[in-house]
N, CA, C, O and the ligand as a Tripos MOL2 file, in Angstrom:
@<TRIPOS>MOLECULE
protein
  237   235    60     0     0
PROTEIN
NO_CHARGES

@<TRIPOS>ATOM
      1 N        -151.2120   51.6750   -4.4590 N.3       1 MET1
      2 CA       -151.7220   52.8880   -5.1180 C.3       1 MET1
      3 C        -152.7270   52.5150   -6.1870 C.2       1 MET1
      4 O        -152.4430   51.6640   -7.0300 O.2       1 MET1
      5 N        -153.8520   53.1120   -6.1690 N.am      2 MET2
      6 CA       -154.9330   52.7820   -7.0790 C.3       2 MET2
      7 C        -154.8280   53.6100   -8.3570 C.2       2 MET2
      8 O        -154.9460   54.8340   -8.2960 O.2       2 MET2
      9 N        -154.6150   52.9940   -9.4850 N.am      3 PRO3
     10 CA       -154.5840   53.7650  -10.7320 C.3       3 PRO3
     11 C        -155.9760   54.3110  -11.0810 C.2       3 PRO3
     12 O        -156.9960   53.6910  -10.7770 O.2       3 PRO3
     13 N        -155.9920   55.4280  -11.6930 N.am      4 SER4
     14 CA       -157.2760   56.0070  -12.1430 C.3       4 SER4
     15 C        -157.7700   55.2660  -13.4040 C.2       4 SER4
     16 O        -157.0480   54.4700  -14.0040 O.2       4 SER4
     17 N        -159.0010   55.5570  -13.7700 N.am      5 CYS5
     18 CA       -159.5460   54.9400  -15.0040 C.3       5 CYS5
     19 C        -158.7240   55.3410  -16.2130 C.2       5 CYS5
     20 O        -158.5450   54.5540  -17.1420 O.2       5 CYS5
     21 N        -158.2270   56.5660  -16.1990 N.am      6 LYS6
     22 CA       -157.3980   57.0270  -17.2840 C.3       6 LYS6
     23 C        -156.1250   56.2050  -17.3790 C.2       6 LYS6
     24 O        -155.7240   55.7870  -18.4660 O.2       6 LYS6
     25 N        -155.4990   55.9770  -16.2440 N.am      7 LYS7
     26 CA       -154.2800   55.1980  -16.1910 C.3       7 LYS7
     27 C        -154.5800   53.7400  -16.6060 C.2       7 LYS7
     28 O        -153.8190   53.1130  -17.3430 O.2       7 LYS7
     29 N        -155.6960   53.2400  -16.1120 N.am      8 ALA8
     30 CA       -156.0750   51.8530  -16.4640 C.3       8 ALA8
     31 C        -156.2790   51.7100  -17.9470 C.2       8 ALA8
     32 O        -155.8690   50.7060  -18.5280 O.2       8 ALA8
     33 N        -156.9050   52.6890  -18.5830 N.am      9 SER9
     34 CA       -157.1490   52.5820  -20.0270 C.3       9 SER9
     35 C        -155.8510   52.7110  -20.7850 C.2       9 SER9
     36 O        -155.6780   52.0940  -21.8360 O.2       9 SER9
     37 N        -154.9290   53.5140  -20.2600 N.am     10 GLU10
     38 CA       -153.5870   53.5760  -20.8950 C.3      10 GLU10
     39 C        -152.9230   52.2070  -20.8560 C.2      10 GLU10
     40 O        -152.3530   51.7360  -21.8410 O.2      10 GLU10
     41 N        -153.0170   51.5850  -19.6800 N.am     11 LEU11
     42 CA       -152.3830   50.2550  -19.5070 C.3      11 LEU11
     43 C        -153.0500   49.2460  -20.4550 C.2      11 LEU11
     44 O        -152.3800   48.3950  -21.0410 O.2      11 LEU11
     45 N        -154.3650   49.3550  -20.5950 N.am     12 MET12
     46 CA       -155.0740   48.4300  -21.4820 C.3      12 MET12
     47 C        -154.6020   48.5900  -22.9390 C.2      12 MET12
     48 O        -154.3970   47.6070  -23.6520 O.2      12 MET12
     49 N        -154.4370   49.8330  -23.3510 N.am     13 SER13
     50 CA       -154.0260   50.0080  -24.7400 C.3      13 SER13
     51 C        -152.5570   49.6250  -24.9540 C.2      13 SER13
     52 O        -152.1810   49.0980  -26.0010 O.2      13 SER13
     53 N        -151.7490   49.9000  -23.9460 N.am     14 GLN14
     54 CA       -150.3240   49.4880  -23.9960 C.3      14 GLN14
     55 C        -150.2280   47.9560  -24.0180 C.2      14 GLN14
     56 O        -149.3920   47.3710  -24.7070 O.2      14 GLN14
     57 N        -151.1170   47.3330  -23.2380 N.am     15 GLY15
     58 CA       -151.0740   45.8600  -23.1460 C.3      15 GLY15
     59 C        -151.4330   45.1660  -24.4380 C.2      15 GLY15
     60 O        -151.1620   43.9800  -24.6280 O.2      15 GLY15
     61 N        -152.0500   45.9310  -25.3250 N.am     16 GLN16
     62 CA       -152.3480   45.3150  -26.6270 C.3      16 GLN16
     63 C        -151.1380   45.3080  -27.5420 C.2      16 GLN16
     64 O        -151.0940   44.5600  -28.5180 O.2      16 GLN16
     65 N        -150.1680   46.1330  -27.2280 N.am     17 ASP17
     66 CA       -148.9660   46.2180  -28.0350 C.3      17 ASP17
     67 C        -147.7750   45.4470  -27.4680 C.2      17 ASP17
     68 O        -146.8800   45.0080  -28.1910 O.2      17 ASP17
     69 N        -147.8030   45.3070  -26.1810 N.am     18 ARG18
     70 CA       -146.6560   44.6770  -25.5140 C.3      18 ARG18
     71 C        -147.1310   44.0550  -24.1740 C.2      18 ARG18
     72 O        -148.1930   44.3950  -23.6510 O.2      18 ARG18
     73 N        -146.3230   43.1570  -23.6600 N.am     19 ALA19
     74 CA       -146.6640   42.6070  -22.3510 C.3      19 ALA19
     75 C        -146.4490   43.6550  -21.3080 C.2      19 ALA19
     76 O        -145.4530   44.3760  -21.3470 O.2      19 ALA19
     77 N        -147.3710   43.7600  -20.3640 N.am     20 LEU20
     78 CA       -147.2410   44.7020  -19.2840 C.3      20 LEU20
     79 C        -146.2370   44.1950  -18.2630 C.2      20 LEU20
     80 O        -146.0790   42.9890  -18.0720 O.2      20 LEU20
     81 N        -145.5630   45.1310  -17.6100 N.am     21 GLY21
     82 CA       -144.6700   44.7700  -16.5310 C.3      21 GLY21
     83 C        -145.4520   44.2830  -15.3090 C.2      21 GLY21
     84 O        -146.6760   44.3920  -15.2420 O.2      21 GLY21
     85 N        -144.7010   43.7420  -14.3470 N.am     22 THR22
     86 CA       -145.3100   43.1930  -13.1540 C.3      22 THR22
     87 C        -146.1780   44.2160  -12.4420 C.2      22 THR22
     88 O        -147.3370   43.9430  -12.1270 O.2      22 THR22
     89 N        -145.6250   45.3870  -12.1890 N.am     23 LEU23
     90 CA       -146.3280   46.4290  -11.4670 C.3      23 LEU23
     91 C        -147.5280   46.9310  -12.2780 C.2      23 LEU23
     92 O        -148.6110   47.1410  -11.7320 O.2      23 LEU23
     93 N        -147.3270   47.1160  -13.5570 N.am     24 GLU24
     94 CA       -148.4220   47.5650  -14.4190 C.3      24 GLU24
     95 C        -149.5510   46.5510  -14.4270 C.2      24 GLU24
     96 O        -150.7180   46.9210  -14.3050 O.2      24 GLU24
     97 N        -149.2250   45.3070  -14.5660 N.am     25 GLY25
     98 CA       -150.2420   44.2440  -14.5810 C.3      25 GLY25
     99 C        -150.9980   44.2240  -13.2850 C.2      25 GLY25
    100 O        -152.2220   44.0890  -13.2870 O.2      25 GLY25
    101 N        -150.2910   44.3570  -12.1540 N.am     26 LEU26
    102 CA       -150.9540   44.3560  -10.8520 C.3      26 LEU26
    103 C        -151.8590   45.5590  -10.6980 C.2      26 LEU26
    104 O        -152.9790   45.4470  -10.2010 O.2      26 LEU26
    105 N        -151.3630   46.7260  -11.1330 N.am     27 GLN27
    106 CA       -152.1810   47.9400  -11.0230 C.3      27 GLN27
    107 C        -153.4710   47.8040  -11.8160 C.2      27 GLN27
    108 O        -154.5490   48.1910  -11.3650 O.2      27 GLN27
    109 N        -153.3260   47.2400  -13.0120 N.am     28 LEU28
    110 CA       -154.5180   47.0940  -13.8700 C.3      28 LEU28
    111 C        -155.4720   46.0800  -13.2740 C.2      28 LEU28
    112 O        -156.6810   46.3100  -13.2380 O.2      28 LEU28
    113 N        -154.9410   44.9590  -12.8060 N.am     29 LYS29
    114 CA       -155.8450   43.9440  -12.2130 C.3      29 LYS29
    115 C        -156.5440   44.4910  -10.9860 C.2      29 LYS29
    116 O        -157.7350   44.2540  -10.7820 O.2      29 LYS29
    117 N        -155.8040   45.2210  -10.1710 N.am     30 LEU30
    118 CA       -156.3740   45.8450   -8.9780 C.3      30 LEU30
    119 C        -157.4960   46.8110   -9.3380 C.2      30 LEU30
    120 O        -158.5530   46.8240   -8.7070 O.2      30 LEU30
    121 N        -157.2520   47.5910  -10.3300 N.am     31 HIS31
    122 CA       -158.2760   48.5460  -10.7960 C.3      31 HIS31
    123 C        -159.5160   47.8100  -11.2930 C.2      31 HIS31
    124 O        -160.6470   48.1950  -10.9970 O.2      31 HIS31
    125 N        -159.2860   46.7710  -12.0350 N.am     32 LEU32
    126 CA       -160.4080   46.0360  -12.6210 C.3      32 LEU32
    127 C        -161.2450   45.3370  -11.5400 C.2      32 LEU32
    128 O        -162.4380   45.0950  -11.7240 O.2      32 LEU32
    129 N        -160.5910   45.0150  -10.3990 N.am     33 LEU33
    130 CA       -161.3340   44.3980   -9.3010 C.3      33 LEU33
    131 C        -162.3990   45.3360   -8.7340 C.2      33 LEU33
    132 O        -163.4690   44.8960   -8.3140 O.2      33 LEU33
    133 N        -162.0960   46.6150   -8.7290 N.am     34 ILE34
    134 CA       -163.0010   47.5530   -8.1110 C.3      34 ILE34
    135 C        -163.7970   48.3880   -9.1020 C.2      34 ILE34
    136 O        -164.7520   49.0650   -8.7200 O.2      34 ILE34
    137 N        -163.4190   48.3460  -10.3390 N.am     35 CYS35
    138 CA       -164.0950   49.2510  -11.3210 C.3      35 CYS35
    139 C        -164.8410   48.4450  -12.3710 C.2      35 CYS35
    140 O        -164.2670   47.9000  -13.3140 O.2      35 CYS35
    141 N        -166.1520   48.3990  -12.1590 N.am     36 GLN36
    142 CA       -166.9810   47.5850  -13.0590 C.3      36 GLN36
    143 C        -166.9730   48.1620  -14.4850 C.2      36 GLN36
    144 O        -167.0380   47.4280  -15.4700 O.2      36 GLN36
    145 N        -166.8970   49.4400  -14.5590 N.am     37 ARG37
    146 CA       -166.9280   50.1000  -15.8890 C.3      37 ARG37
    147 C        -165.7480   49.6350  -16.7360 C.2      37 ARG37
    148 O        -165.9130   49.2300  -17.8860 O.2      37 ARG37
    149 N        -164.5780   49.6980  -16.1600 N.am     38 CYS38
    150 CA       -163.3530   49.2730  -16.9150 C.3      38 CYS38
    151 C        -163.3810   47.7800  -17.1740 C.2      38 CYS38
    152 O        -162.8900   47.3040  -18.1980 O.2      38 CYS38
    153 N        -163.9590   47.0480  -16.2370 N.am     39 ARG39
    154 CA       -164.0390   45.5890  -16.4360 C.3      39 ARG39
    155 C        -164.8790   45.2460  -17.6420 C.2      39 ARG39
    156 O        -164.5650   44.3410  -18.4160 O.2      39 ARG39
    157 N        -165.9850   46.0140  -17.7810 N.am     40 ARG40
    158 CA       -166.8180   45.7980  -18.9680 C.3      40 ARG40
    159 C        -166.0730   46.0990  -20.2530 C.2      40 ARG40
    160 O        -166.2240   45.4090  -21.2610 O.2      40 ARG40
    161 N        -165.2510   47.1680  -20.1910 N.am     41 VAL41
    162 CA       -164.5010   47.5530  -21.3990 C.3      41 VAL41
    163 C        -163.5010   46.4370  -21.7600 C.2      41 VAL41
    164 O        -163.3770   46.0520  -22.9220 O.2      41 VAL41
    165 N        -162.8090   45.9420  -20.7630 N.am     42 THR42
    166 CA       -161.8060   44.9040  -21.0620 C.3      42 THR42
    167 C        -162.4880   43.6370  -21.5540 C.2      42 THR42
    168 O        -161.9740   42.9470  -22.4350 O.2      42 THR42
    169 N        -163.6470   43.3340  -20.9830 N.am     43 ARG43
    170 CA       -164.3650   42.1320  -21.4510 C.3      43 ARG43
    171 C        -164.7730   42.3010  -22.8810 C.2      43 ARG43
    172 O        -164.6670   41.3740  -23.6840 O.2      43 ARG43
    173 N        -165.2390   43.4780  -23.2020 N.am     44 HIS44
    174 CA       -165.6430   43.7620  -24.5490 C.3      44 HIS44
    175 C        -164.4580   43.6360  -25.5280 C.2      44 HIS44
    176 O        -164.5960   43.1270  -26.6400 O.2      44 HIS44
    177 N        -163.3570   44.0900  -25.0960 N.am     45 LEU45
    178 CA       -162.1650   44.0040  -25.9720 C.3      45 LEU45
    179 C        -161.5470   42.6190  -25.9970 C.2      45 LEU45
    180 O        -160.6900   42.3310  -26.8320 O.2      45 LEU45
    181 N        -161.9720   41.7750  -25.1010 N.am     46 GLY46
    182 CA       -161.3420   40.4710  -24.9570 C.3      46 GLY46
    183 C        -159.8970   40.6430  -24.5030 C.2      46 GLY46
    184 O        -159.0210   39.8180  -24.7630 O.2      46 GLY46
    185 N        -159.7020   41.7500  -23.8180 N.am     47 PHE47
    186 CA       -158.3200   42.1040  -23.5160 C.3      47 PHE47
    187 C        -157.7350   41.3380  -22.3180 C.2      47 PHE47
    188 O        -156.5820   40.9060  -22.3370 O.2      47 PHE47
    189 N        -158.5500   41.1880  -21.2970 N.am     48 LEU48
    190 CA       -158.0320   40.7040  -20.0370 C.3      48 LEU48
    191 C        -157.4300   39.2960  -20.1570 C.2      48 LEU48
    192 O        -156.3480   39.0070  -19.6460 O.2      48 LEU48
    193 N        -158.1850   38.4320  -20.8590 N.am     49 ARG49
    194 CA       -157.7010   37.0840  -21.0160 C.3      49 ARG49
    195 C        -156.3380   37.0540  -21.7250 C.2      49 ARG49
    196 O        -155.4130   36.3430  -21.3350 O.2      49 ARG49
    197 N        -156.2720   37.8530  -22.7670 N.am     50 GLU50
    198 CA       -155.0220   37.9430  -23.5390 C.3      50 GLU50
    199 C        -153.8940   38.5400  -22.6740 C.2      50 GLU50
    200 O        -152.7570   38.0680  -22.7130 O.2      50 GLU50
    201 N        -154.2160   39.5560  -21.9160 N.am     51 ALA51
    202 CA       -153.2000   40.2160  -21.0720 C.3      51 ALA51
    203 C        -152.6680   39.2840  -20.0460 C.2      51 ALA51
    204 O        -151.4650   39.2550  -19.7840 O.2      51 ALA51
    205 N        -153.5690   38.4970  -19.4410 N.am     52 ILE52
    206 CA       -153.1340   37.5490  -18.3990 C.3      52 ILE52
    207 C        -152.3000   36.4430  -19.0010 C.2      52 ILE52
    208 O        -151.3290   35.9800  -18.4040 O.2      52 ILE52
    209 N        -152.6930   36.0220  -20.1970 N.am     53 ARG53
    210 CA       -151.8970   34.9830  -20.8740 C.3      53 ARG53
    211 C        -150.4940   35.5080  -21.1320 C.2      53 ARG53
    212 O        -149.5060   34.8260  -20.8620 O.2      53 ARG53
    213 N        -150.4120   36.7310  -21.6590 N.am     54 ARG54
    214 CA       -149.1070   37.3040  -21.9710 C.3      54 ARG54
    215 C        -148.2970   37.5330  -20.7070 C.2      54 ARG54
    216 O        -147.0830   37.3310  -20.6640 O.2      54 ARG54
    217 N        -149.0380   37.9740  -19.6520 N.am     55 TYR55
    218 CA       -148.3960   38.2650  -18.3730 C.3      55 TYR55
    219 C        -147.7400   36.9930  -17.8390 C.2      55 TYR55
    220 O        -146.6060   37.0190  -17.3600 O.2      55 TYR55
    221 N        -148.4690   35.8820  -17.9270 N.am     56 ARG56
    222 CA       -147.9120   34.6170  -17.4600 C.3      56 ARG56
    223 C        -146.7640   34.1550  -18.3520 C.2      56 ARG56
    224 O        -145.7110   33.7450  -17.8660 O.2      56 ARG56
    225 N        -146.9800   34.2270  -19.6490 N.am     57 ASP57
    226 CA       -145.9690   33.7150  -20.5710 C.3      57 ASP57
    227 C        -144.6730   34.5100  -20.4620 C.2      57 ASP57
    228 O        -143.5770   33.9780  -20.6390 O.2      57 ASP57
    229 N        -144.8330   35.8180  -20.1600 N.am     58 GLY58
    230 CA       -143.6640   36.7000  -20.1090 C.3      58 GLY58
    231 C        -142.8250   36.5500  -18.8600 C.2      58 GLY58
    232 O        -141.7500   37.1400  -18.7560 O.2      58 GLY58
    233 N        -143.3060   35.7660  -17.9090 N.am     59 ASN59
    234 CA       -142.5860   35.6530  -16.6430 C.3      59 ASN59
    235 C        -142.0370   34.2570  -16.3840 C.2      59 ASN59
    236 O        -141.4090   34.0220  -15.3510 O.2      59 ASN59
    237 ZN       -161.9650   52.2910  -14.0850 Zn       60 ZN60
@<TRIPOS>BOND
     1     1     2 1
     2     2     3 1
     3     3     4 2
     4     3     5 am
     5     5     6 1
     6     6     7 1
     7     7     8 2
     8     7     9 am
     9     9    10 1
    10    10    11 1
    11    11    12 2
    12    11    13 am
    13    13    14 1
    14    14    15 1
    15    15    16 2
    16    15    17 am
    17    17    18 1
    18    18    19 1
    19    19    20 2
    20    19    21 am
    21    21    22 1
    22    22    23 1
    23    23    24 2
    24    23    25 am
    25    25    26 1
    26    26    27 1
    27    27    28 2
    28    27    29 am
    29    29    30 1
    30    30    31 1
    31    31    32 2
    32    31    33 am
    33    33    34 1
    34    34    35 1
    35    35    36 2
    36    35    37 am
    37    37    38 1
    38    38    39 1
    39    39    40 2
    40    39    41 am
    41    41    42 1
    42    42    43 1
    43    43    44 2
    44    43    45 am
    45    45    46 1
    46    46    47 1
    47    47    48 2
    48    47    49 am
    49    49    50 1
    50    50    51 1
    51    51    52 2
    52    51    53 am
    53    53    54 1
    54    54    55 1
    55    55    56 2
    56    55    57 am
    57    57    58 1
    58    58    59 1
    59    59    60 2
    60    59    61 am
    61    61    62 1
    62    62    63 1
    63    63    64 2
    64    63    65 am
    65    65    66 1
    66    66    67 1
    67    67    68 2
    68    67    69 am
    69    69    70 1
    70    70    71 1
    71    71    72 2
    72    71    73 am
    73    73    74 1
    74    74    75 1
    75    75    76 2
    76    75    77 am
    77    77    78 1
    78    78    79 1
    79    79    80 2
    80    79    81 am
    81    81    82 1
    82    82    83 1
    83    83    84 2
    84    83    85 am
    85    85    86 1
    86    86    87 1
    87    87    88 2
    88    87    89 am
    89    89    90 1
    90    90    91 1
    91    91    92 2
    92    91    93 am
    93    93    94 1
    94    94    95 1
    95    95    96 2
    96    95    97 am
    97    97    98 1
    98    98    99 1
    99    99   100 2
   100    99   101 am
   101   101   102 1
   102   102   103 1
   103   103   104 2
   104   103   105 am
   105   105   106 1
   106   106   107 1
   107   107   108 2
   108   107   109 am
   109   109   110 1
   110   110   111 1
   111   111   112 2
   112   111   113 am
   113   113   114 1
   114   114   115 1
   115   115   116 2
   116   115   117 am
   117   117   118 1
   118   118   119 1
   119   119   120 2
   120   119   121 am
   121   121   122 1
   122   122   123 1
   123   123   124 2
   124   123   125 am
   125   125   126 1
   126   126   127 1
   127   127   128 2
   128   127   129 am
   129   129   130 1
   130   130   131 1
   131   131   132 2
   132   131   133 am
   133   133   134 1
   134   134   135 1
   135   135   136 2
   136   135   137 am
   137   137   138 1
   138   138   139 1
   139   139   140 2
   140   139   141 am
   141   141   142 1
   142   142   143 1
   143   143   144 2
   144   143   145 am
   145   145   146 1
   146   146   147 1
   147   147   148 2
   148   147   149 am
   149   149   150 1
   150   150   151 1
   151   151   152 2
   152   151   153 am
   153   153   154 1
   154   154   155 1
   155   155   156 2
   156   155   157 am
   157   157   158 1
   158   158   159 1
   159   159   160 2
   160   159   161 am
   161   161   162 1
   162   162   163 1
   163   163   164 2
   164   163   165 am
   165   165   166 1
   166   166   167 1
   167   167   168 2
   168   167   169 am
   169   169   170 1
   170   170   171 1
   171   171   172 2
   172   171   173 am
   173   173   174 1
   174   174   175 1
   175   175   176 2
   176   175   177 am
   177   177   178 1
   178   178   179 1
   179   179   180 2
   180   179   181 am
   181   181   182 1
   182   182   183 1
   183   183   184 2
   184   183   185 am
   185   185   186 1
   186   186   187 1
   187   187   188 2
   188   187   189 am
   189   189   190 1
   190   190   191 1
   191   191   192 2
   192   191   193 am
   193   193   194 1
   194   194   195 1
   195   195   196 2
   196   195   197 am
   197   197   198 1
   198   198   199 1
   199   199   200 2
   200   199   201 am
   201   201   202 1
   202   202   203 1
   203   203   204 2
   204   203   205 am
   205   205   206 1
   206   206   207 1
   207   207   208 2
   208   207   209 am
   209   209   210 1
   210   210   211 1
   211   211   212 2
   212   211   213 am
   213   213   214 1
   214   214   215 1
   215   215   216 2
   216   215   217 am
   217   217   218 1
   218   218   219 1
   219   219   220 2
   220   219   221 am
   221   221   222 1
   222   222   223 1
   223   223   224 2
   224   223   225 am
   225   225   226 1
   226   226   227 1
   227   227   228 2
   228   227   229 am
   229   229   230 1
   230   230   231 1
   231   231   232 2
   232   231   233 am
   233   233   234 1
   234   234   235 1
   235   235   236 2
@<TRIPOS>SUBSTRUCTURE
     1 MET1         2 RESIDUE 1 A MET
     2 MET2         6 RESIDUE 1 A MET
     3 PRO3        10 RESIDUE 1 A PRO
     4 SER4        14 RESIDUE 1 A SER
     5 CYS5        18 RESIDUE 1 A CYS
     6 LYS6        22 RESIDUE 1 A LYS
     7 LYS7        26 RESIDUE 1 A LYS
     8 ALA8        30 RESIDUE 1 A ALA
     9 SER9        34 RESIDUE 1 A SER
    10 GLU10       38 RESIDUE 1 A GLU
    11 LEU11       42 RESIDUE 1 A LEU
    12 MET12       46 RESIDUE 1 A MET
    13 SER13       50 RESIDUE 1 A SER
    14 GLN14       54 RESIDUE 1 A GLN
    15 GLY15       58 RESIDUE 1 A GLY
    16 GLN16       62 RESIDUE 1 A GLN
    17 ASP17       66 RESIDUE 1 A ASP
    18 ARG18       70 RESIDUE 1 A ARG
    19 ALA19       74 RESIDUE 1 A ALA
    20 LEU20       78 RESIDUE 1 A LEU
    21 GLY21       82 RESIDUE 1 A GLY
    22 THR22       86 RESIDUE 1 A THR
    23 LEU23       90 RESIDUE 1 A LEU
    24 GLU24       94 RESIDUE 1 A GLU
    25 GLY25       98 RESIDUE 1 A GLY
    26 LEU26      102 RESIDUE 1 A LEU
    27 GLN27      106 RESIDUE 1 A GLN
    28 LEU28      110 RESIDUE 1 A LEU
    29 LYS29      114 RESIDUE 1 A LYS
    30 LEU30      118 RESIDUE 1 A LEU
    31 HIS31      122 RESIDUE 1 A HIS
    32 LEU32      126 RESIDUE 1 A LEU
    33 LEU33      130 RESIDUE 1 A LEU
    34 ILE34      134 RESIDUE 1 A ILE
    35 CYS35      138 RESIDUE 1 A CYS
    36 GLN36      142 RESIDUE 1 A GLN
    37 ARG37      146 RESIDUE 1 A ARG
    38 CYS38      150 RESIDUE 1 A CYS
    39 ARG39      154 RESIDUE 1 A ARG
    40 ARG40      158 RESIDUE 1 A ARG
    41 VAL41      162 RESIDUE 1 A VAL
    42 THR42      166 RESIDUE 1 A THR
    43 ARG43      170 RESIDUE 1 A ARG
    44 HIS44      174 RESIDUE 1 A HIS
    45 LEU45      178 RESIDUE 1 A LEU
    46 GLY46      182 RESIDUE 1 A GLY
    47 PHE47      186 RESIDUE 1 A PHE
    48 LEU48      190 RESIDUE 1 A LEU
    49 ARG49      194 RESIDUE 1 A ARG
    50 GLU50      198 RESIDUE 1 A GLU
    51 ALA51      202 RESIDUE 1 A ALA
    52 ILE52      206 RESIDUE 1 A ILE
    53 ARG53      210 RESIDUE 1 A ARG
    54 ARG54      214 RESIDUE 1 A ARG
    55 TYR55      218 RESIDUE 1 A TYR
    56 ARG56      222 RESIDUE 1 A ARG
    57 ASP57      226 RESIDUE 1 A ASP
    58 GLY58      230 RESIDUE 1 A GLY
    59 ASN59      234 RESIDUE 1 A ASN
    60 ZN60       237 GROUP 0 **** ****
């Protein structure tokens, strides 16, 4: 299931406060693969690298 940009941005903001769950992380990564606009946002925030680090550390 492909999350919308709205859902993706929710996940991004949640990911700044806590580690995302497995499904959430996958949904966000999947969305970022196809959505250049959101990818630019995450790059600007420096979010993705941090999220992936937390995602790995949390598992
Ligand atoms: Zn998007």
